[in-house]
C-alpha positions in Angstrom: -15.9 1.5 -4.4 -13.5 -1.0 -2.9 -14.0 -4.7 -3.5 -15.5 -6.6 -0.6 -13.2 -8.6 1.6 -13.9 -12.3 1.8 -14.2 -13.4 5.4 -14.3 -17.1 6.3 -15.6 -18.0 9.7 -14.7 -21.5 10.8 -17.1 -23.0 13.4 -17.4 -26.1 15.5 -21.1 -25.2 16.2 -20.4 -25.2 20.0 -22.0 -22.8 22.5 -19.5 -20.0 21.7 -20.5 -19.9 18.0 -23.0 -17.1 18.5 -20.4 -14.8 20.1 -17.9 -15.5 17.3 -20.5 -14.9 14.7 -21.4 -11.5 16.3 -17.7 -10.4 16.2 -17.4 -11.6 12.6 -20.5 -9.6 11.5 -19.1 -6.6 13.4 -15.8 -6.9 11.4 -17.6 -7.3 8.1 -19.7 -4.2 8.7 -16.7 -2.1 9.5 -14.5 -3.1 6.5 -17.2 -4.0 3.9 -16.8 -7.8 4.0 -18.7 -10.8 2.7 -19.1 -13.7 5.3 -18.8 -17.4 4.5 -19.7 -19.6 7.5 -18.0 -23.1 7.2 -18.3 -26.2 9.4 -16.7 -29.6 9.2 -18.3 -32.6 10.8 -16.1 -35.7 11.4 -18.0 -38.8 10.0 -17.1 -40.7 13.2 -19.2 -38.2 15.1 -22.2 -39.3 13.1 -21.8 -43.0 12.5 -20.0 -45.7 14.4 -20.7 -49.4 13.8 -23.7 -49.4 11.5 -24.5 -51.1 8.2 -24.4 -49.1 5.0 -28.1 -48.4 4.7 -28.4 -47.4 8.3 -25.3 -45.1 8.0 -26.9 -43.3 5.0 -30.1 -42.7 6.9 -28.1 -41.4 9.9 -26.0 -39.1 7.7 -29.1 -37.7 5.9 -30.8 -37.1 9.3 -27.7 -35.4 10.6 -27.3 -33.3 7.5 -30.8 -31.8 8.0 -30.1 -31.2 11.7 -26.8 -29.4 11.0 -28.3 -27.2 8.3 -31.2 -26.3 10.5 -28.8 -25.4 13.4 -26.7 -23.2 11.2 -29.7 -21.4 9.8 -31.0 -20.8 13.3 -27.7 -19.3 14.2 -27.1 -17.0 11.2 -30.6 -15.9 10.1 -31.5 -13.8 13.1 -28.3 -11.8 13.2 -28.2 -11.5 9.4 -31.7 -10.0 9.5 -31.0 -7.7 12.5 -27.7 -6.4 11.1 -28.8 -6.4 7.4 -25.9 -8.5 6.3 -25.7 -11.5 4.0 -24.1 -14.6 5.5 -23.5 -17.6 3.2 -22.9 -21.0 4.7 -21.7 -24.5 3.9 -20.6 -27.6 5.7 -19.1 -30.9 4.9 -18.0 -34.3 6.3 -14.4 -35.4 6.6 -11.1 -34.7 8.3 -11.2 -31.2 9.7 -7.7 -30.2 8.7 -8.0 -31.6 5.2 -11.4 -30.0 4.5 -10.4 -26.6 5.9 -7.2 -26.7 3.9 -9.1 -27.5 0.7 -11.6 -24.8 1.4 -8.9 -22.2 1.9 -7.1 -23.2 -1.3 -10.3 -23.2 -3.4 -11.9 -20.0 -2.0 -8.9 -17.9 -1.1 -10.4 -15.9 1.8 -8.8 -12.6 2.8 -9.6 -13.0 6.5 -10.2 -16.1 8.6 -12.1 -15.9 11.8 -11.9 -18.6 14.5 -13.2 -18.6 18.1 -10.8 -18.1 20.9 -12.1 -20.1 23.9 -10.8 -19.1 27.3 -10.3 -22.6 28.6 -8.6 -24.0 25.6 -7.6 -21.0 23.4 -5.7 -23.1 20.9 -8.1 -26.0 20.6 -10.6 -26.4 17.9 -12.2 -29.8 17.2 -9.2 -31.4 19.0 -6.6 -29.5 17.0 -4.3 -26.6 17.6 -6.2 -24.5 15.1 -4.1 -21.4 15.7 -0.9 -23.0 14.5 -2.7 -24.7 11.7 -4.4 -21.6 10.3 -1.2 -19.5 10.7 0.6 -22.1 8.6 -2.2 -22.5 5.9 -3.3 -18.9 5.6 -1.0 -16.0 4.7 -3.7 -13.4 5.1 -5.4 -11.8 8.1 -6.7 -13.9 11.0 -9.1 -12.8 13.7 -9.3 -14.9 16.9 -12.6 -13.8 18.4 -12.9 -13.9 22.2 -16.0 -15.5 23.6 -16.4 -13.1 26.5 -15.3 -9.9 24.9 -17.5 -9.7 21.8 -17.4 -7.1 19.1 -21.0 -5.9 18.9 -22.3 -5.2 15.4 -22.9 -1.5 14.5 -21.1 -0.3 17.6 -17.7 1.4 17.9 -14.9 -0.9 19.0 -12.1 -0.2 21.4 -9.0 -0.9 19.3 -5.5 -1.5 20.6 -2.3 -2.2 18.7 0.5 -4.4 20.1 4.1 -3.6 19.3 3.5 -1.3 16.4 1.3 1.4 15.1 -1.4 1.6 12.5 1.1 2.7 9.8 3.3 -0.3 10.3 0.6 -2.9 9.9 0.0 -5.0 6.9 -3.7 -4.3 6.9 -5.4 -2.8 3.9 -8.4 -1.9 6.0 -6.6 -0.5 9.1 -8.1 3.0 8.4 -11.6 1.4 8.1 -11.1 0.0 11.6 -9.8 3.2 13.1 -12.8 5.0 11.7 -15.0 2.8 13.8 -12.8 3.0 16.9 -13.4 4.9 20.1 -10.9 7.7 20.5 -8.0 7.7 21.4 -6.3 4.7 19.8 -4.2 2.7 22.3 -0.7 1.5 21.5 0.9 -1.1 23.6 4.7 -1.7 23.3 7.1 -4.0 25.0 10.6 -2.6 25.3 12.7 -0.1 27.1 11.6 3.5 27.3 12.1 6.3 29.8 8.4 6.9 30.4 5.5 4.5 31.0 2.8 6.4 29.1 3.2 8.7 26.1 0.3 10.7 24.6 0.8 11.9 21.0 -1.0 12.8 17.8 -0.7 10.4 14.8 0.0 12.3 11.6 -1.3 9.6 9.3 -4.9 9.8 10.3 -4.8 12.8 12.6 -6.1 10.8 15.5 -4.8 11.1 19.1 -3.1 8.0 20.4 -2.0 6.9 23.8 1.1 4.7 24.0 1.9 2.4 26.9 5.4 1.0 27.1 6.2 -2.0 29.2 9.7 -3.1 30.1 10.2 -6.8 29.4 10.0 -8.9 32.6 8.4 -11.9 34.1 5.3 -9.7 34.9 5.0 -8.1 31.4 2.0 -10.2 30.3 0.1 -9.6 33.5 0.8 -5.9 33.4 -0.3 -5.8 29.7 -3.4 -7.7 30.5 -4.3 -5.2 33.3 -3.9 -2.2 31.0 -5.9 -3.9 28.2 -8.7 -4.6 30.6 -8.6 -1.0 32.1 -8.9 0.5 28.6 -11.8 -1.8 27.7 -9.9 -3.0 24.6 -11.9 -5.6 22.7 -9.8 -5.9 19.6 -6.0 -6.1 19.7 -4.0 -5.9 16.4 -0.8 -8.0 16.4 1.8 -8.2 13.7 2.6 -11.7 12.4 6.1 -13.0 12.6 8.3 -11.5 9.8 10.4 -13.9 7.7 13.8 -13.0 6.4 13.6 -14.2 2.8 17.4 -14.8 2.5 18.3 -16.5 5.8 14.8 -17.7 6.5 15.1 -16.4 10.0 12.2 -15.1 12.1 12.3 -11.7 13.8 9.0 -11.6 15.7 7.6 -8.3 16.9 5.5 -10.3 19.3 5.0 -14.0 20.2 1.4 -14.3 19.2 0.6 -17.5 20.9 2.1 -16.3 24.2 -0.6 -13.6 24.5 -3.6 -15.4 23.1 -4.6 -17.5 26.1 -3.7 -14.8 28.6 -5.5 -11.7 27.4 -9.3 -11.5 27.5 -9.5 -9.8 24.1 -10.0 -10.7 20.5 -6.9 -10.7 18.3 -6.4 -9.5 14.8 -3.2 -11.0 13.3 -1.8 -9.3 10.2 -1.0 -11.0 6.9 2.4 -12.4 6.4 5.2 -9.9 5.7 8.6 -10.6 4.2 11.8 -8.6 4.9 14.0 -8.5 1.9 17.8 -8.5 2.7 20.1 -7.0 0.2 
């Protein structure tokens, strides 16, 4: 039996946390993953200008309230979906604490919420850029309005690639829980707009949509993603040339994040060796 994947869900405990948690559980159920729920509280959010004794009392009271809130979030869904969800939280600088957690626990996958209004903002930070820099593995950005429901098939799309080209050990696990056919979205020149073909690797029918690059590309892509009810879109991370240290990106991830109402699954880092 395959080892379980370690999934780290980062949460700010805001209203959208429940939706992100559902998507995280759905992913874990599909790929055999263990979930660790992690929250960082800035000390300035708890105490301001108080004496030491009062500050300690305030922190103790807040500690109990945070733990209770987390338990109220994870216990119902853990019970309903028969999945174990571990949790922890700490006080400190968000970036520093998340960085330390990643270094110590080495998660395979990190899940963050993707808010529609501020898709790149998390506790006041551009969390997307930060996590892409700190974590070389897979990242899921869970959409608040397009939730992956646990124990239900997903509608999977692939942007600028196919399942064979992706640096995902569990891509076949995902496709086994995917509504047929698999949808491939590509940006580039092609004589036809839509191509239907059979994929030899997993013997599953795929439909490919090719969009010519233009000012309307993202809008057109968004329309087709919506029409096909896609709720998880796989995107390849930028590839780094190990000799020249140049980037050849199959897609500009951050360009799409805020404009498509879908959860994103960004692959692990890939390196292109140049002879």
